[in-house]
N, C-alpha and C positions, 0 to 999 in steps of 0.2 A: 861583398861587407860582412863580417859576422854579426850575426843579431845576439841581442843582448841575452846573457845569461840568466837562467832561473835556477833556483835551488829545489831540485826535485827530491831531496834526500830525507825530508822531514816526514815522521810519521809513517815511516816504511814498514812492511811486513817483516816479521821475522821467518827464518827458514833454517832448515839443517845445514850443516857445513858439509864442504865437498874437499877433495884433495886440491891443496893448494898448488902442487906441483902440476896438476892436470892443466895441459894447455887447451883453453876453450875460447869460444866466441860467446859473450852473453850480450842479450839485447835487452835493455830495460825501456819499455814503450810506453809513452803516455797519451791517452787520448781522452777528449771531452766527450766521447759517447760511450754508451754502454757495450760491453764485450760480447753483447749477444747479436751485434749487426744491426741496431737502430740506427736508423738513418737521421736521427734528431740528436742535438747535444743534450748534454745533461744539464738540468737546471743549477746545479750547485757544484761545478768542478768537472770530474771525470773518473777515468780509472787508469790503472797502470797495469802492463803486462810484463813478465820478466820471462824470458826465454833463453836457455843455455846449449849450446850444442858443441861437442869436441870438433877441434880443427883437424880436416883430414883431407888428402887427396881425393878427388872424385874424377870419374871418368866422363861424366855428363858434360855435355857442350856448355850449359849454363854455368857450371862450374869453373870449366877452363878459362871461360872469357870474362875479363874485367875484374878478376879476383885479387885482392891483396890480404897479405897478411896482416891480422889486426896488430894495432900498436897498442903501448901501455895507456891505459885510459889517464886523461888530464881532463881540467876542466874545459880546456878550449877544444878537446875532441868533440864535446856535446855539440852537433851542428844540425841545421837545416838544409838541406839541399833541394833545390826547385826541381821538379819532375819535369820530364822533357817531351810534354804533351801541350795540347792547346786546351786540356780540360782545366777550368777553373774549380780550384780545391778548396774546401772549406775544412776538410779533416787535418788535424794535426796530429804531428807523432815527433817524439825525441827519441833518437836511435844512438845507443853507444856501443861499440865496439871495443871488447876487452879482454882479458883473461880474468878468471874469478879472483885470483890473488890480488891482481891490481885494482879490481872492482872493490874488493873488501876493503882496501887501504883508503882508497876514496870515501866510502860510506863510513867507515871509522873516524876519518878527518872530520866529517860533517856533522855525524851523529853521536860519536862516541860509543858506540854499539858494535857488536860483532854479529857474523852470520845472519847477515840481512837480506840474503837472497836464496831462493829455493833453487838447488841444483836438477830439480826434476826435468825432464823433457817437455813435460806439458806444460802449458803457461800458469801462472798464478795469476788471478785478477783481483784487485784491489779497488773498492768502490770508495766513492765519497764518504759514506759514514765510517770508513776505517783510516782514511788520510783526511790531513787539512788540506784546504782549498790550495790548487797550485795553478797558478796563472801563466798561461803561453800565449805569447803573441800570435796573431793570425799572419797567416801566409802559407804558400805552398811549401810543401815538404817532402822529404824522402827522396833518397838516391834508388834508382831502380836495381841496382846491382846488390844492396843491401836491406831489402825492404822483407820483413818476416812478420805478417799480420797474424795475430792471434786467432785462434779458431772461433768463430762464432756459434754459440747454442742453437741448434735447430728446433725448430719448432715442431716439426713432425718426426715420430719415431718410427723406424721400418727395420723390420727383421733382416738380419746379416743375410746377402744373398749373392750367389754367383754373378747376378746379372743386375744392373740398376738402369733407374730412367735416364740419368745423365752421368755421364763421366767428363771431368774436367782435367785436361792434360796440360802441364804447364811446367815451367823451370822453377825460378823462385816465386815465393809467394808475394803477394801485394795486396793491398786493400779492396781493390776493384775485385779480384777473385774471391776474397773473404765476403764481400757484399754480395756478390753474384750467388755464391754457395747459400748463403743465408736466405736470399729471396727464393731461390729455387727451392729448398726446403719449406719455407714457409707455407708454400703452396702445395705441400704434399708429394713434392716429386722427389724421389730417392737419389742422392747425390753421392759420388765418389771421387775423390782427388788422385790423380796418378801421377806420382813423383818418380816412379821407377823407370829407368831408360832401359827396357827390355825389349825382346822382339814380339811378345804377347801382345794381342789386342784386346783391350779389355771389353768385356760383355756389356751392352748397353743398347739404348734406343737412339741416344743422341751423343754423340762425342765433340765435345768443345775442345779446340786445340788453341793455346796461345801460342802467337809467333812474335817475337820480338828481334829487334836488331842483334841479340846475342843469343837467342835461343831458337831451336828447331828440332823436334823429337826425333831420336835417333831410329827409331821405328816407323818413320812417314811412310816408306814403301810398303811396309806390311799393313799399315792403316788404310792406305788406298787400295791395295788389292783386295783386302778384306771388304771394304765398301762396294767393290766391283761384284763380288761373290754374293755378299750378304746386303741386297737393296735396302733390307728392313733399317739399317743402320745409316743415320744420316750423320753426316760429319760438318761441322761449321768452323771454320777457322775465324780467330779474332786476331786483328793485326793490332797489336799493341805498342804504339809509340813508332811505328812505322807504315806507310802505304803499301799496297799490293805492288804499285810500280816499283817503288824503291826497293821492295823486297826482293823483286825479279834481279833488278839492277845490281842489288846487294849478293847475288847469289855466288859470285867469286868468293865472297868473305868466308863462306861456309866450307869452301873446297877443301881446306886442310882438316876437316873433321870427318869426312867420310871416307870409305877406301877408294882408291884412285880408279880400279877396274869397275866400279859402280857409279863413277861420278855422272855419267851420261844419263843414267836411270835417274840420279837424284835431281840433277837439273831438270828434266822433264816433270819429276814430280813436284818440285817447287813452283815450275810454272803452271802446273796442272791445279795445286792448291791455292796459287795466288788467283786463278779465275773462277774458282767455286764461290757459289753464293754464301758471304760471310759477313763480318763485322770489321769497322776500321775506328779505331779509338783514336781519333784526330781532332774532328770538328764537332764533337758531341759531348755534352755531359755525361758524365758516367751513370748518374741515374736514369736519364733516357736511354742508355743505352743496355742497361741491365734489364730495364721493363721490356725492350724489344726482343731480348733474346730469351727472356722468360717466356714471353708470349709465344714466341715461334716455337720453343720446345714444348710447350702445352699440345700446340697443334699437332706435333709430331706423336706426341704420347697418346693424344686423342685417336689420332687416326690407327695406331697400332693397337689400341685398347679396344676398338671398335668390334674386333673380331671376338674377343672376350665378352663384350657386352650386348651380344645377339640376343633379341629379344626384350632388351632391358630399357630401350628409349622411353616406352611408354611410362613405366614405373618411374624413372628419372623424372621426367615431367610431372607426375604426381607428388612426388616428395619435394621438389622445386615450388610446387605451387602452395603445398603447406607450409613451407619455409617462408613464402611471401617475402622477399629479401627486400623489397621497396617499403615495407612497412616500418617504422620507426621504433615499435615495441621489442622487448626481448623475449624471443619467443625458442621453445623447444619442439623438437620433433623426435619421435623414437622410431627406429627401423626395426620391426619384430619378423622373425621367421625361424625356420628349422635351420639346424646346422648344415652348413655347405650351399645353402639356396642362395647366397650372393649378397648378404647384408653388407659384408665389409666393402665387396668390389662397388656395391651401390654409393657406399657413405665416401668411398676413395674418389668414386669420379664425382660426385656432386662437391666433394671439397676442393678438387682441382678447379672445376669450373668457377666458383664463386668466391674462392679466397682472395682473388684481386681486389674484392671489395671490402675486404675487412683490414684494419691496422694491425691487428695481432691475429695469427692462426697457429692454432694447436690440435693435432691429430694424436691422440694415445691409442695406440694399435694393441691389441691383444690384452686389454686392461686387467682381466681377471687373471691371466696368466703371470702378467708383471707383478701384480699386488702379491701373487702365491709365490714367486721366486724372490722378489726383492722387498716385501713388507708393504703395509700401508703408507707409513711415514716417509719412506723413500720415495714412492711413487708421486704422493702428494706434494713432496719438495719439488720433485721434478716438474709437476705439472704447473705449479706457482711461479717456479724460475722461468717457465716457458711464458706464461701469462705475462709476467712482470717484465720478462727480458733482462732476468740477471742470473748469475751462476747459482746452482742449488745449493752451496754450501754459504752464501748470503741468506737465504731462507733459514737454514739450520741455524746460524748463529745470532740472527737478528732478534729472534724472539717478537717477530712482527706483530703489532697491535691490528686487531680488525679494522679501526678507524683508519690506519694508514693504509692497509690493504684496500679498503673500501674508496679512500682518495685516489689511489694511484688506478684503479681500473674502472671507475664509475664513468669516467670520460671515454673510454676506450671502445671501440668497435670490435668486437672480438668474437671470433669463429672458432668453436671447440666441438670436437670429434671425439665422444668417449666409446671406444669400439669394443664389443664383445664384453659386456658388462652382464655376467652370468649371476651375479650376486649383489643384492642393493648395499650391500656392506663396503663394496668395491668403491662406490662413489659416494657413500654417505657423507664423509667429510668433505667432500667438495661441493655439497649441494649450497651450504650458504655463500661459498665465494662466487659461484655460479649466479647468484642473485645479485652481485654487486655489478655486473656488468653494465657498460654502457648502452646508450640507445641504439637498436639496430642489431644489436648481437643476436648470434645463433647458436644454439647448442643442438647436435645431434648426437644421439645415443643408439647404438645397436646392441640389440639382446635378442636371444631366442626365450627369453623369460619375460611373458607379458606382465607379470606382476612387478617387475623393476620398474615399468614406465609410470604404474599407479603409484608407487611409494616415491618416485622422483617427480610426481605430479608434472608429468610432461602434457604439453599442451595438445598434441596431435600424435597418433601412432599409425605408421603405416605398416601394413602386412605384405611382405614381400611374396608376391605369387610366383607358384612354379611354372617353369616354361611350358608353352601348349607341346602338342605332337609335332606341329610343323616346325616350330622353333627349334624343339629337342633334334629333330633330324637335322637341321642346319647345323647343330654342334656335332653331329655325327655323320657318317656316310648313310647314303640311302638304303646301303644292303643290310643296315642294321636289324638283328632280330627285333620281332615285337616283344618277346618276353623282356628284352633289355630296356626298352623305351618304357613299358610299363614299371618295369623294376625300379627305374631312375626317378620316376613320380616328377620329371621336369627340374630335378635337383642339378644345378650348375657343376658342383664338384664331383657329383656321382657320374655326370655325363663326361666330365672331363676324364675321370678315371676309366671310364669304359672307352674313350677315344684313344687312351694309351694303351688299350688292351685288345687292339682289334684282331689280333692271332688268337685270342682264348674266347672270341666270343660264343664259339660253338660250347665249349665247356661251359662257360660262364652261363649260357642259356640253359643247360642241363642242371646246373646247380640250383639256379633260380627256380626252376620248376620243382624242384624237389625240397625247395626252402632249405637249401644248405647254408652254414656260415661263410660268409664272404669278408675278407678283410679289404677295407676301403681306407687307405691313409688319410687322416683329417678327421673324417666322420667316425672311425672306430675311436680315435683319441679322444673327442670331443663331446660324443653322444651321451655319455653319462657324466660329465663335467658338471659338478654345482648340484648333483642329486645327493640327497641324504639316504640312509640304508633303506629306508622303506619305499621311499620313491624308486630307488634302483631296483628292489625286489619287485615292486608292481611291474616296472618296464621289462625286465628280463622275464618274468612270467608271462608276460602278454606276448612278448616275442617268441618266445619257446613253446606255449601252450595254447593262448587264447585269442590270438589273431583273427578277427571276424567274428567273435561270439557275443551273444547277449550280454548287454553291460549288465543288466541286473543280476544275472547268474554268475558272472565273474565277480562282480562286488561281492555277492553271497559268500563266495568260497574265500576270498581275500579277507574279508571282513573276519571271517572264523579263524584267519592266520594271525589276527591282529595287526591288520594293515591299513585300517580307515580307508576303504578303497575308494570312496566317492572323494575326500579328500585328494587323494593320490592322483584320481584321473583328472581332476581340475589342475592340479600342479602340473602334471605331464601335459595336458592340452594348452596350458599357458606357457610350457617349455618346448612347445612345438614337438614333441616326442609321441603324440598319441593323439588321435582324432576321434571323435563319437559322432556317428551319422547313421540315422534310423535305428536308435538305440543299441548301435552294435560298437564295441570297442576295435579300434583298427589302427593300423600305421603302414607307411609305405614299405614296400617290400625292402628297399635298401636299408632300412631301420631295423627290420626285422632279421635281416641277414647281419647286420652288426651287432645285434643283441644275442645273437646266436654265437657269432664269433668271439664275443666277450666270454660267453660260457666256455667255449672250447679252449680259449686260452689259459682258463683256469686249471687245466692239466691236458696239455696237448696227446700225450700217448697213452694216458691212463684214463679212461671214461668213468671209471668208477670213483675218482677223486674230484668229479665235477659236481655243479650244484643242480643241473639240470640235464636230463637225457630225453632224447626225443628219435634219435637215429636208431632204426632197427637193427643193423648190425652191431653197434655199440651196445645196445641194450642185451642182445643174445648174448654177446661175449661176457658182460658182467654177470648175467643170469647164470650161464653155463660153468664159468670159470669162479663164481663166487667172489667176485673182486669187487662187490658195492662196498661202501664205507659210509660213515657218518655224514660225509659232505653231500650226499645226494637228498635233494630237497624235493624233486619232482621227475617222476617218469610216466611219459605219454608213449605207448607204443601200439603201433599200428600191425595188427598181426596178420593182416590180409597175405602178405607173402613170405611169412616165416611160418615154421613148424620145428619146434624143439621141446624138449622135456628140461623142467625146472625141479630144483631140489626142494624138500619140504623148508627147510630154512634160509631160502634164496633171499628174504628179506632182514634176516637176524641181523646183519651189521649196519643195515639202514635205518637206524633208530630215529634219525631225523626226518625222514620221508613225510612230507605233508600232501602230496598230491600223487595218487596213483590211478592211471586210466589204461586199461588194456581193452583194445577196442577193435572193430572190423569196417574199414571204410567200405569193404566189398567182401560180402559172406562167401567164403570158398571152403569147399571141403578139404580134410587133410591139412589143415593150417590152424596156427594158434599155438599157444603156450599151455602144454600138457603139465599136469601134476600127478605122474602116476603112482607117487608115494605120498599122496596126501600134501597138506599144507598146515607147519606146525605154528607159524609165527607172522603176525602182522603188526606194524609198529603202533603203537599208541598215539603218536602224534598226528596220525592219517586225519586229514579234513576232508579228503574225496578219496572214495574207494568206489571205483567204476570197473567192472569186470564184465565184459559180455560173454555169455555162452560159459557161465561158470561151471565147471565140470564136477565139482564136489557137491554132498548134499546138505553140506554145513560150512560155516565158517569156524576158523579154530575157535575151541572155547577158551583159550587164553587171551583172547584178543578183548581189549578193553576198548570199546566204541564210545568213550565218553567225549571224545573231541571230535568226532566224526561230524561234519555240517551235511554233507551229501553221500548217501550209500545206494547206489546202482547196481543192480544184478539183473539185466534184462535176459531172458532167454536162458536162465540158469538151470542147473539139475537140481537146485535145493530143495528139500523137502521142509526145512526150517533154517533159521539163520542161526540160533543157539539155543541152548537149554536154558532156563530160569530167566530172570530178568536182569538187565544191565542198564546201566545209566546212559541215558541219550539225550542229555539237556541242551546239547548243540544243535543236535539234528534238525535240519530244515527240509530235508527231501528224502524221501524212501522211494525208491522206483524198483518195483519184483516184477514187471510186467512180463507176460508171456512164459511165467515159470510155471510149466503146467503141472509139475509134480508138487509144488507147492501146498501143503494141507493146513497151514497155520502160521500168523503172523506173531511176533512177538507182542508182548504187552507194551503198549505206548503210553501208559499213564505218566512216565518220567520225560517224555518227549513233547515238553510243553512248547516249544518253539517249532514245532512242525508244521510246515506251509503246505507242503504237497505229499500225498500218498497215491502212488499208482500202482494198482494191482490187476490192470487190465489184462484179460486172456489167462488168469489163474484159475484153470477150470476144475482143478482139485480142491479149490478152496469152497469149503461148505458153508461157513460162517466168519463173522467179522468181530473180533474182540469189542466187548462193551467199553473198553478203554479208549476208544476213539471219541468218547464222548467228553472228554477232559481235554481235547484238542482244540484250545479256544483260538489258536490262531492259523487253524487250517483253512487253507484258501482252495483248494484244488483236490477233490477226492474222484478218482476214477476207479471204477468197478465194472467198467464194460467188458462184455462177454465172461464175466465169471458165471457160466451157465450152470453151476451146482449151486448157487446160493439161493437160498430161499427166502432170507430176510435181510434187513439192514437196521442196525440200531438206529435210533433217533438222532437226527441231527440238529434238533431245534436249538439245541444251546450253542451251537457252533456260530458265534457270531461273525466270524470273519468269512465263514464259508460262501463262496461265490458261485463255482462251478460242481455240480454232481451229476456224474454221468453213470446212469444205470442201464444203458442200453445193452441189450444182449443178455440181460439177465433174464433167461428164459422160463425161470421157474419162480419168479417175482409176481405175486398175485395182488399183493395190497399195496395200496399207494402209501409209501413211507412218510413219516413225520419229516418234515423238512424245515431247514432253517429259514426264517423269512428275510435273511439278506441275499438270499440265492439269486443270482443274476442269469444263470443258464441251466437249465435243467433238459437232460436227455433220459427219456424213457421208453426210447423205441425198441421192439421186439421183445417187450415183456408180454404177460398175459393178464394184465390189468384191464378190467372191463369196464371199470368207471371211474372218472377223475372226480375226486368230492369238491363240493363247493368251497371248502376250506382254502382252496387255491388262490381264492383272493386275497389272502392274508401274504401271499408271496408278493408285496408291493414293490419290489425292485426288480422283479423278472423281466428281463429284456427278450429270452430266446426260450421258446418251450418246444421240444422236439419229441413228437411222438410217433416217428416214422415206423411203419410196419405193426403197429400195435393192432394186429388182426383181431384181438377180443374185444377191443373198444367199441362200445355201442353208446356212448353217450357222453357229451361233453356241456358242462354245466353254464348257464348263463351269466353266471357271476365271473366268468372268464373276461367280461368287460370291464372289470373293476382293476383290471390290470394296467394299469396307466402308463408304465414304462414298457409293455411289452411291444417288439419290433418285429419279430419273426415267430410266426405260428406254422409248425410242419405237421400235416395231418396225413401225409401221403403214404399210401398202402395201408391205411386203416379199412379194410376191407369192409368191414360190417358197420362203419359209421354211416348212417341214412340221412342223418340231420344235421344241418349247422344249426348252433343255437341262436335264437332270436335275442339280438342284442337290445338292451332298453337305455343305453348311452354311448355317446362316441369314444372311439378308442383313436386317439389323436396321434399316436406314434406308431401304430401297426403299419409297416411297408410292404410286408412280404407274407402272403398267405398261400400255402400250397394244400389243395386239395385233391391233388392226382390219386387215380386209383381207388377213390372211395366209392361207397354207394350212395352218395349224396344225389337226390332228384332235382330238388331245386333249392335256390338261395333265398332266404327271407328279404323282405324289403328292408328290413334294418342293415342290409350291408352296405347302405349308403351311410351309415355313420362311421364307416373306414374312411374317414376324410383323408388320411395321410396315405393311403395306399398306392403304391406304384407297382406291384405285380402281383397278378392272380394267376394261379396255374391251376388248369383243370385238364391236364392229360389223361386220357383213357379213363374219364368219367363217363362211362357208357350208359348210366341211369339217368344222366343229367337231361331234364326235357325242357326246362323252363328258366330264365334268368329275370327277375324283377325289371320293370321298365325303369325304374330310377337307378339302375345300374349304370346307365349310359350317362347318368350327370358326372360320373367319376372318371377321372383321366388317368388311367393305369394301363400298365402293359398286361395283355391278357394272351394267354398261351392255350390254344386249343390244339390237340392233336388226338388221333384216332377216335373221333365223335363221328355220329351218324350226320353227315352233313345236311341231309334234307330237313333235319329238325331245325336246322338254324339256317336254312335259305331264305325264310322270311325277314331274317334279322340282318342279312349279309350288309345292305346298306347302312345300317347304323355303325358299321365297323369301318367305315370309309376314313374316319379321323386317326385311327389307330396306325403306328408307326409301324407294327408287326403284327400279323395276324397269321397263324400257323393252322390250317385246317386239311388234316388228311385222313 
C-alpha cells in the first residue's frame, strides 16, 4: 500500500544547469541523519543528498541483475520499499529515479524555480539550517537494487597510498556500507571502496566482500588465490540479505555470468567463501554487526602492525597511563621526539586502541604539511566539520558563533590527534575550540618541537625514546654492521631505510665512517622543516663542522656570525635536532649525514657553489681549479691525506667565507696545502681563521681582521702577523703556540674582547707588549716554554684573568705582579728563588704549581692564607729544605706533592691540613721524621724510594692506610 506523500521540494538548494537531453538517473535522498555517518537522528529535521549519474550499460553482475530503465518522475514514483532483511531499520530515505529534464519539471511545478539540482557527480548535502523541516513517516525503506548512500565524511585523514588497512568490495552502495566505512574511518583505519570489476586484487590488510543475492565479485578467483599466497591478507565475506547455505544453493543462479570453462572453479570458489569466517546480516542489528566487523578488523591490523611497533609496547603503555582514559577531565598529552623516531606510529596505534571509547574521533595527519598546502582556514574548517560531523561548506557559510560551537561539543566525548605540529601557529586557532570539549575528551599532539607543547599548555609531554641496540637488531638482520646501528641511533625510520638497503650495507658503512652525506627519504625532507634561517644555518654548521665540539667554543664563533648561538642551541634541542651532553654539541649520525646531504644538494655537480665544504677532494678541486664562489661560507679541510699547491688568489671569489680551518688530524710529512707563490687575499668576513703549519712569515698585509673572532696559527712559520696596527675589536681567541720563529706579537690594545692568548712554545719571543694590560676580559694567558722571555708585564689590572701559565720560562727570575683573581698559577721550571709573602693576595687561587723550580729555597708562611687553595705542587724543588710552619688551618687543600724535595721533616702544623686527601713523598731522600700528630689525619700517603729502615718503627702506624708503597 503506497505511503502518504510528502512535499520535499520546499527550500531546496539551487545548482547549475545540465543538458536536458542527457539521459541520467538522479537520486534525491532525504535522511534525518547528518551526512557524516552519525548514528543519531538530527534534532531538527535532517539532510538531503542529491546524486546524478548517466544511464549506461554495465558489464558488472550487479548492473545486469535487477536493473530497470528509470521512468519519468511523477509524484507517485516517490516510494519507500521494505528491505528484504530481518534488520529493524529506523533510518529513512526517499529515493527518486528520473532524468534531469523530468526532475526539473516536477521541481518547477512545486517551487516555481529552475536549476534546482546540481549535476555534479559528488553529492550535495543540505542541512536543516538551509531547509525547512520536512517530515517523513517512520518505517523500513529502500530497494536494494536502487540504493546509493551518500559518502560519509571520515574523521581520520590518511595520505593516498597503494595499500590500505581495509578495502570494501561491493556492488551497489547502501546505508550499511556507508555506516561501516564511517565507523572504520573514525577509528583511524584507512578505508577504500572497490567498485571496479577488474582482475586486480586491491592491496590491503583486510578485504571485506559483500555477497548479495545479486552480486558476486568477478575477480573472486583471483582474490582467493591471492589470499592463499599472501597469508597476511585476511578476507571477510559479508552475506547481505542471504545466508551462506542459500548462497551455495543459489550458486546455479550465477552460472550465466561466468565463463563456461571456468564454472567448476567458480563453484568451488563459491563453496569455499561460503565456509570462510564471515558475517551474516539476517538476524542481527546493523549497528551490532558493524561493531563486530570493526573489532575484528582492528585485531588484524594490530597483529600486522606489531612488527612495525617492535620495542614500542612499553612506550605505548606509558602514553596510555598519561592519557588516563578513565578520568572524566579533559586531558592533553604531547608526544615529542626526533624526526622519524616513531611519534606518528605511536599516536596511530593509541588512536586505534582507544577510539572505540569516544563518541567522535578526529586524526589530522601531517598537520603542518596540510596547513602549508591548503591554508589555515581550510584545515580549520575540515577539523571543525569532523568534530561537528557536518560538511566543511556548512562551517564556511554558517558564520558559526562560538556559543553555538560550544553548545554542540561541550557534551561530546572527543578524541583528537593533531599530528606533526611543527609550528604553534598550525594549531593556535584550534586551541579555543579544544577547550570546549566534553568530559573525558582527550587531545594528543605530536611534534618534534618541545615549545609547541608549552604554548599549547599541554598537560603532559612524553619523549619518544630511541630503540635500544637489541631492539634495533630485531628491526634489522644480525649481520648488520655495527656502524649502521650506531648511525641509526635507534631511529625507526632510519632502521627501515637501512633494512631496505641490505645490498648496500658495506658501502653505507664506509660512507658513515667518513661522515659522508646520505639521503634518507623522509628524514631529508623534514629535518629542516619549520626552522628559520638562523636555526637552519646553525644546524648545518654543526652537521658539517662542529659535531662533538665544546659548546662554548662553537657558541663563540656562531655568536660572532650574528647567530645568537645559545638561543639557537636551545631551539634545536627542543626540536630534537641537537643534543648537548657534557658541554658538547652533538647530534645523531643520521642527522649529520642528512645535514651534509642538504648542503650537497645545493649544487650536486659544482662544489664551489655549495655553502659548506668539508670533503678533501671537493676542496682540492675548488682550490686547484679556482672555482670557489660567493656561495661558500665555510671550509674545513683535513690536510693529512692531501698535498697540492694553491694559488695566491685562491680565496678571492669567496668573499662570504666565514669559517676557514685547514688542519691535520695526523701530522704527516709531504702533505698539506702549499702556497709557493704566497697568499694575496683573505676574505674580510672571516670569523675563524685556523691554519696549522702556516708556511709563510706573515698574513697578507691587505687582510682586514676586524671581524675575526678566532685566529689560530699553531706551529706556523710566522715571524709576525702583519705590519702596523689593525682593528681586532671582535677577536676573542689568539693562538700562536709553537710558532718558534715568532719574534713579536701585534699590539692588542684594540682587542678589548680578547679572552684567550696562547703563546706556548714561542721560543724566539723576548718580550710581551705592554698592550696586554688593557685586556680586561682576558681569562687565559699561556706563556709556557717561552724560554727567552725574561719578564712579564703586570697583570694586576686584568680583572678577568683566571689562568696564568709561566712554566718553562727558564729566564724568568722575578715573581711577576699577578691579578688577585687568578685561580690557577703555573711557575714550574722558572729560576725564581723566593715566593713573596704578597702571594696571600691571590685570595681566589685554587692551584699553585711550582714543579721543578730548582732555585726555589723558600715558601712563605702566608701561603696558609690562601683559603681556596686545593692543590700545591712542589715536586722537583730540589733546594727546598723546609715546609713552612702553618699558623692556621687550610680547610680546602686536598693534594700536597713534596716529591723530590730536600725536606727533612714536616712541621707539626701539618695537622692543620684538615681536608688533605693525598700526600706524596716520592724520592724524599732527606726525610727523616714525621710529626706524631700526622697520624690523626686520614689521607693517602705515597712513599717510594725511601730508606725503609728509617720507617720500620712507624710501619704499624700505617696499618689503617688503604695503600702504602715503600720501595
